[in-house]
N, C-alpha and C positions, 0 to 999 in steps of 0.2 A: 651421098651418104650423110645422114644427119649427124651433126656434131653432138658430142655427149652433153647432156644437160646436167649442170652442177647445181645441186641444192645448197643452201647455206650450211646445212648440217654436214654434207659431204665435204664441202670446201674446208670447214673448220677441222674436221677429222683428219683430212689429208695434210693440212698445214701443221697440225699438232704432231702427227707422225713424222713428218719431214724435219720439224724442229727438234724432236726428241733424238732422231738419228744424228743430227748435227752436233748435239751436245754429249752424246754417249762417249766419245773418246776422252773428253776432259773429265767426265764423271769417273770413268774407268781408271784414268791416271791418278785421280785423287784417292780412289779406293786403294790402289796399289801402294801409294805413298803412305797411307795410314797403316796398311798392313805391314809395311817394312819397318815401321816404328814400333810395332807390337812384338812381344816375346814370341819365340817360335813354339808352336804347339806340337808335341810328340805324343802319339798314342802309346800308352803303357798300361797293360793289364786292364783294358776296357775303359780307361779314363785318359783324358788329355793332360799331359804334363807340360807346363810352359817353362821354357828356359830362356835366359837372357844373359848377354855378356855385360860384365860390369868391370870398370877400371877402378882399382883400389890401390892404396899404398899400405902394405902390411909390413909392419916392423921395418919401415924405411925402404922397402922394395916395392916399386910399382909393378903391378901385374894385372892382367885381364883374366877374369875368372868367368867360366860359363856355368851358371847355376840354375837349378830349379828355383822358380820365383818364390817358392814357399820356404826356401832354406834360410835358417837364422844365421846370424853372424857366428854364433856358437858352433853350430854344425859345420859351417864353412871352414873355420879354422881347425876344428878337431878332425872332422871326417875327410874333407876335401884337401886340406893343406897339411895334414899330418902334424899339427901343433897341439899335442894333448895337454899342455900345461894348463890351459883354461878348462876348468872342471864343469861338468854338468851335475848340478845338485838337485834343486827342486824343480827346475824347468818352468817355474812360474814367476821368476823375478823377485823371490822373497829371501833367498839365502845369500846372494852375492858371490857365490863360488865361481860364477862365470864372468866376473867383472873384467872388462877391457877398457882401454881408453880410445875414444873416437874424437879425433881432433883435440886431444888433450883432456877431454872430459870423461868422467866415469859413466859407463853404460853397462846395464845388464844385457849381455850379448844373447841370452836366450829369449829376450823379448823384442828383438829388432831384426828385421829381414835384411839380408845382404844387399838386395837390389835397392834398398832405400839409401844406401851409402855410396853411390857412385861418386868418385872423386875424393872421398874422404880418406883420412889417414887413421889406420887402426893399429893400436899397439897392444900386444899380448905380453904375458910375463916373459916369453922367450925373447922379446925385443927390448927388455929393460937393460940388461947387462951388455957387455962387449967382450965376447970370447970368454976367457977365464976371469975377467974383471967383473965382479958383482956390482949391481947398482947399489948406492948407499943404503937404500931401504932394504934390499935383500941382505946386505951385510949386517944391518941393525937387527933384523929378525933373527939371524943366526946368533949374533952377540947376546941378545936379550932372551934367547930361548923362547921366541914368541910363537911357538907352534908345538903341537903334540902329534896327532895323527898325520897332519900335513895336508889333508884334503882341501881345506878351505884356504890354505896359505897363499897359493897363487892369486886368488881373488882378493885376499886381504892386502897383499903387497901392492898389487896394481891399484887398488882403491886408495891405499895410503899415498902412493905416488901422485895420484890425481888430487888428493887432499892438499898436497904441498902448494898447489897453485890456487887454492880456494880460500875465501875469507873464513877462517875457523879460529875460535878463541884459543888461548894458550893453556887453559887448565885441563886436568884429566877429564873432567866432565864434558868439556867442549870437544875434546878428541873423541870420547866415547860417542857423543851425539853425532859427530861428523862421520864416524865409522859404523853407525848403527845399522846400515844396510848390509853389513857383512857379518854373518853368524858363524861363531866358532862353537861347535857342539862339545868340544873338549874343555871349553872354558878358559882359554889362554888369554883372556881379555887384558888382565893387568900387564902382562909382558908385551902384548901388542901395543898398548898405549905407551909403554915405556920406549919401545922401538920407534914409534912414530914421533914421540917427543924428542928423542935423541937426534933424529935426522933433522927435524925442524929447528932444533937448537943450533946445529952446525950450519944450517942454511941461513 
């Protein structure tokens, strides 16, 4: 029986196929590893919803949350964690009603995604006081009547607490400038400035 004749083309094709088979397991393992690092996709109403687990410290408590990757910090604290103190105002980062502290810095929570803050510490207005003990800034807002309808007040207070650690001048105009990202439609600005200055003076 004649031995099979191997052309150069057939030899290369066979060698290539054999080599491909030998590397398939490592390629498959790499793909599985990459998929494991990606958010989980769940079909919902004809579209894929990607969810991801994120470890956060919220008001001093570490917790892992499973969120839609499109969820903002605002919607996370209000809708998922039942902390309604943070208000949804313009939803465009212009009014400051949704201000929270992220690692001590002021952030408009409507403009940042929860999945971007893995490992971060988030403080809402609920996390400022301790039980029945008000934070000094909360007490100052009450003492100086620095609110009317109250809708913007949580964001104003959180923003003012963040301001305490920032380089801001001492004059009324300096405080107004540093608080300019928080809008009060009732116009309680003079009393807000007075409250902020009172706490800064004691500090």
